[in-house]
N, C-alpha and C positions, 0 to 999 in steps of 0.2 A: 764712430763710424756712422755714416749717415744711413737714412731710412733706405735710400736708393741702392746704396751698396749692399746693406743686409738683404734686401730683396733679390739683388742679383746673386748674391751667394746662395740663397736658398734656392733659386732657380738652378743655379749650377748642380748642387746636390741631387735635386728632384730630376733633372735631366739625366745625370749620371745613373740615378737609380732606375729610371724608366729604360735606358739602355741595356743595364744588366738584365732587367726582366725579359727583354726582347733577345737575350743571349748575345748581345753586342758588346763583348767584354774589351775588345780592342778599341772601340769607339768610346767607351766609358772611361778607359785607361788614358787615352789621348786627351780627352776632355779635362780629366782631373790632373793630369801630370803637370801641366802647365801652371796650375795654381798651387803646387805643392810648397813653394818657397814662402808663400804668404799664408796658407791654411794649415800646414803641418802643426799638429798639437791640438786641433779640433778633433774630438774623438769620432764624431760622425763622419768628418771628411776621411779621416786615416782609415776607418774601417771600410768606406766605399772604395777609396783608392786601393787598399790592400786587396780586396776581392777582386777588383777589376784587373790589377796587376798580376794576381795569381792565375785567374782564368784566362789572362792574355799571354801568360807565359814568361812574365817578368818575376821570377821567384824572389830575387834578393830585394828587389824594390817592395814586393808584397810582405816580406818579413819585416824590414823596417818600418812600413806604414802600420802594419798590425800590432807590432811590438809598442809602438806610440800608443796606439788606441787602448791596449790592455793597461799599459801604464797609467793612463788618464782615467781608465775606468775599470779597475780590477774586478769588479763584480759583474762585468759584461761577459756571460758565459758564451754567447754567440760570437763574439770577437775572439775569445780563447779558442773556440773550436775551428775557426778558421785559421788561426795562428798554427794550430797543431796541424792543419792541412797543408800549411805553407812549409812548415819543417819537414814534413813527410815528403813533400814534393823536392825539397832540397837534400833528401837523403839522411836527415837526422831523425831516426825512428825513436830514439830515446827521448828527444825534446818534444816530439809530437805526442807520445805516451803521456808525458808528464802534464801538458796542457789539457789533453782530453780526461785525464783522471781527475784533474782539479774541476772540470766542467761535471764529471760523473758524480762527484760528491755534492754537487749543488742540489737543491730541491726541484728536480725535473719531473715532468709527467713520465709515467712508466714507457710510453711509446718512445720518447725521446732517449731515456735511459737505456731501453733495450738497443737502440740503433747505435748508441756509442759503445756499448758492451761488444756488440758485432763487429764494430770497426776495430776496437782494441783487440779483439780475438783474431781477426784477420792480420792486423799488424804483428800480433806475437807469433802467429804461424809463419809469416814471411820473413820477419826480421825479429828473432828472439832479443829480448833485452840483454845487453851486454852486462854481466855481472848480477848479483842479487838485487832485488827490490825489497827495501824495508818501509814500513809504515807502522804507526802507533797512535795511541790516544790517551789521555788523562781525563778522569772526572773527578768533581767534588760535589757532594750533595748534603742536603740536610732534611729530615723527615720526622713525622710524628707518627709512631708506631703504637697501636692500642693493644698490642699482644706480642711483645717482643719474644716471648718465650713459647708462643704457639701452644698455649695451655688452655685447659677448661676454666671456666669462670666458676664452676661449682665448688663450695667449700666442703661439701660432704656427700657421699653416696655409699650405697650397700654393696657389701662384697657377698656374692652367693655362696662361695667356697666356704665361709665362716658364718653360715646360717643366716645371712642378711645383716651382719653387724654394720653399723653405720660409721664409715671410716672418714676422718676429717683430713682434709689436706692442708699442708703447712702453708702459709702466706707466699714463700717464695716458689712453690709447686702450682700456684694459681696464676690466672692471666694477669700480666703486668704491662703497664704502658710506659713509654719513656720517649724522650728526644733522642734522635739517632743521627750521628754524623757518619757519612760514607765517603769512601775515596776508592779509585780503581785506576788502573793503568794496564796498558798491554801493547804488545808488538806483534806485526805480522811480517813474515819474510818469504820470499820465493826466489828461486834460482832456476833458470831454464836449462835442461838437459838436452832438449832437442826442441823443434817447432812445436811438438805436440805435448811432451813431458815436462813436468816442473816437479822440483823438490819444494814443498811447502811446509811451513813451521808457524806455531803461534804460541804465545804465552800471556796469560792474563792473571792479575792479581787484584782481589776484592777484599776490602776491609770495612767493618762498621765498628763504631764506638758508641756505646749508650751512656747517657749523661749520669744515669744512677744505676741500671741493672748491668754491672761491669761482667757479671759471670755469663752473660750472653753476648759479649763482644765476639766477633767473627773475624776469621781470615780465610779466604778461599784462594788457591793457586790451582791453575790448569795449565796444561801444556799438551800441544799436538804436533806430530811430525809424521809426514807422508808423502804421497805422490799424487799428483793430479794429471789426468790425461784430458786433453780437449781436441775435439775433432767436429768441425763445423759447428753446429748449435748445440751439441751435446758435450757433457763433461763427466768425468768420473773421478771420484776421490777415495783413497783408501788411506787410513792413517792411524798410528798408535796414539793413545791418550792417557794422561794421568790427571787425577783430580784429588786434591788433598784439601780437607777442612779442619780448622782448629776453632774450637769454642772456648770461652772463658781462659784463653792463654794455653789450652792443652789441645793436643791432637785428638780429632774426634773420629775421623774417617779417611781412608785412603781407597781410590778406585783406580785400578789399571785396566785398559782394555783396548778395543779396536773399533773404528767407526768406518762406515762405507756409505757412499752416496753416488746416485746417478741422477743427472739434472739435464734437462732439455728445455730450450727456447723454442715453443712450438710455434709462435708467430711473433709479430712486434708487441703483442700485448698479453701473451699467455705463456706461462712457465709451469713445468711439472717435475715433480721429483719422487724418487724412491730412496728410503734411507734405513740404515741398520746400525745397531750399536750393542756391543758385547762388553761387559766389565766385571772384574771381581772386586767386590767391596769388603773391606776389612775395618773393622772397628776397634781401636785401641783398648786393651783391657775388657773387651766384651766380645769373646770369640763366638759365643753362642749366636750374636747377631749376623755374623759374616754370611754373604749372599752372593751368588752369581746372577748377574742381571742381563736379560736380552731384550731389546726393544726393536720392533720393526714397523715401518710405517710408510705413507704416502702423502705427498703434499702438493698444492699447486697454488697459483696467483694469477690474478687477471685484472689488467686496467681497463676501465669501462669509459668509453666516448672520449678518448683522447685526455682531457684534462679531468675526467670523471673520478669517482672513487676507485682506489685500489683495494681489492679484496683478496685474502689469502686465507688459506686453512690447511689443515692436516689431520690425518686420523692414524691411529697407532694401536698396537697391542704391546704389552709388556708383562714380563714375568721375571720375578725374583725368587731363586730357589735357594733355600738355607742349606748351607754346607754341612751343618749337624742336623741328622735327621730327627734328633731327640728334640729339636727347636723349631719344627715346621711352622710355628706360629709367626715366626720372623719373615718367612717367605710369602709371596702373594702373586697373583696373576690378576691382570685387569686390561682395561681399554680406555683410550682417550680420544678426545676431540678438541680441536683448537680452531677457532674461527676469529679473523680479525679484518678491520677495514681502516684504511687511511684516507683523508680527503684534504686537498690543499685549499685553505680558507682564504689565503692572501699570498702576495708574492713570496714572503719569507715565513709564513705561519701554516702549519699543517695539523689538523686533529686527527686523533687515532682513538680506537677502542678495540678491546680484545676480550674474548670469553674463552675459557678451557674448562672442560670437565674430564674428570677421571674416576672410573670406578674400579675399587680393588676389593678382591676377596682373599683372604689370608688363609693359611694351612693351619692344621692343628687346632687346638683349643687354647684360648686366652687364658693364662694362669689367674686364679682367683675369681674368674667371671664365668666359668663352665660354658663358654660358647666360642665359636669360631668369629673372628672379627670381621665385619664388613664396613667400608668406608665409601662415601661418595664425597668428591671434592670439587666445588666450583670456585673458580678464580676469575675476577673481573678487573679490568683497568681500562682507563680513559684519561686522556690528556691533551695537552697542547705542546708542539715542538717549534721553537723559533730559531731559525737560521740566521744568526747575526751576520755571517759571512761564510765563505767556503770552508772555514775551519772551526768556527764557534757554533755551538748549539746550546740552547737553554731548553730544558724539558720540565714542565710542571704535570704532574699526575696524580691521580688516585687509585688505589689498588684495594680489592676486598677479596679475602679467601674465607670460604665458609666449608668446613669439613664436618659432615654429618657421619657419625658413627654409632654402631650399636653397643660400643664399649665407651662409656663416659669419659675415660681418660683422654681419648683421642677425638672427642667432640668439641669443636672450638670455632670461633670467628675472629678474624683479624683485619683491621682497616689501617692503611698507610697513606699518608699524604707527603708527597716528596717533591722537591725542587733540585734540579741537577744542572750543572754546568759541564759542558763537554768540549774539550779541545783536540782536534785531530792533527797528526804530523805526517809528513812524507817527504 
């Protein structure tokens, strides 16, 4: 290709772009359509041709051009968004939803993400998806955990109930560190009952395997099924939940309950929510520990200055009531605060940090210690998230938990350094 021809082609695209900026879609389409035979396959040309054709009312030509653009550059979320608009104009709401959901999973500024959510909400109300929608994910990770059993590091402590006799903890009941392999997977499904009501369901499985401390290997399974109602920028969810945990190969705890949430998009950059959960917790072989748990809270999120940081937070109150009155020390009431921030550092890299604090006051008197237990827990995390593409993410993070308790058995610190690979499906 000669320099003069390359310059002429640049002029062609720049002229078409200028016409689109002046809202002269018909002129831009006429200008570009004549060069389609020789320029088709050039992602920038196909994108401009597709937008011009779409705005000028040539829907089929627009779809062909934008499909070529996306095929050449799958990571071009702007071309995908325009392809979704073209599919919708052609009456194919399901294909439009698919493209916009791919765009939505990309690392977008909160304003753009909120705009796509609103568009999807409108499309779902006007043209509910035909049949259920299913998505899922898998994760693999490796971590170093300084305290896999969340235990005190102290080897000995006095027991007031026995006159201050010094009690020595066995090595397996003290703080232990290990290399931990983790895996996870989950699925989400929803089916429209009407333009504003949906059946929703989710299931997740997480497991950890310790290199040495096998008695702390864990498996967690949780499931949710309920109804979501959407009206404008507000949505409400009510669902049944089940959570079951295994530790060291044996079932440890089961919780069955109900969750509810109200959420509202206040504007393009702000979101608010109110939430509540109730569950009945049962510990296998330890009926004295069974409790009823109630949690109520409020939350919010805001994106600052377009591409600025995304800040979020929540505050909540929690109560666990022991079902056996003789074991009130297993119940507690408390309150917590959670604050976090995310900031896009590069096109595919996001930094994040979070702090959570919870204060707990337990009932009754702690056996052998002649006092009511009081805990304060601080959790910190920070890391980087790299979006390799629309479906793959890598996360590197550090987490620290510090529980301060007036009962030495429950006073501990824990540091975790983890790398995780995440793959999403839809």
